[in-house]
Every structure is written in structure tokens, then in C-alpha cells.
N, C-alpha and C positions, 0 to 999 in steps of 0.2 A: 466833541468838534466847536472850539469859540474858532477858530482863527487869527483869533487875538494873542501875541506876547511882545513878552515884555523885552525889548532888546538893553541890556548890562552894558556893551561897547559903547553903546551912541546913545543909552540913557533917553531911547524912545520905545512908545509902544508902537508896534509893527505889525499889519494884516497881510496877511499873505497864506493862499494856500495853492493845495500839490494839485495840479489837472495836467493829468493824462502823461504821470512818472514828474515834471518837473513843476518847482517849487513860483513861483509869482507872486511881485512885491505885491499892495494894492496900496501901499504908503503907508508913513511915517505920524504918526504922534503923537505932541506933548503928553498930550491928556489922555487916561482909557477911555476917559466918557468919551472922547470923540471919534475912540481909533473906535469902538464898541458900535456908534454912531454907523462911520465908514461900513462897518464890517453886513450894517443890518442893507445901508444900499446897495452894496454888491449882492447880497445874497437876492432882492426883491430885484436886479434887473440882470443876476444870472452871471454874475462874475463876468460882464465881457469884460473890452480893450480900454473902455470908455470909465473904468473902472480907476484904472489904475493913472494916479493922480499924483502930482505932488504943490507946495505949497501954491499958486498958479496954475495947477490944471495944466499947465504942460504936458505930455504926454513924451517929450526928447528922454532918449535914454541920458544924455547928458545931465542935466538938469534930475533929473527922477531918481536918479544916482545920488544925487549931491546931498537933494532933500533927506536922501535919506539919511545919510553919514551927518546928518547936522548940520551943514553949510545952508545957509540963508540962498537964496537962490534968487533975492534981489541983488544980490553981490557981484553975482557972474555972467560978466560980460556978456553980449546979447554977440550971438557968432553971425 
């Protein structure tokens, strides 16, 4: 029950959990240590929507997806 996985495709550590039969992404990280720290934070806060982050803490799906695939969120133009 770790909820932390290494994604070989994007070369990042991913925190994800299945809730009500759906897989939820809670962030991707360059280091395993950061991923486990965030996993612990999510567990303490009941896996709330606030745990779903990207590099800037922005919850917009556009930026969450970009971060998940290793794109620097600072390089994405603001809408």
C-alpha cells in the first residue's frame, strides 16, 4: 500500500491512488523522497483534492497534466 510508483516513460516518481474505482493522480516528483513525503501529506489530509498538485500548486488540469509529463509548468503560457 505505497501509492508511490516510478513511471519509466516520464522518468518521475508518481503518487496515485484508486478511489471509488478511479485512479487519481496526486503529483509527480523528480525524487523518490519527495514522492513519499507528499504521499504522507496526502494520507494525513485524507487524500483531499488539495493534495492534487503540480510544481506551482495550481489545480488546473492543464498544468497538472503538463507537470505529470515532465514539462516545466513555468514554460506554459497563462490563459
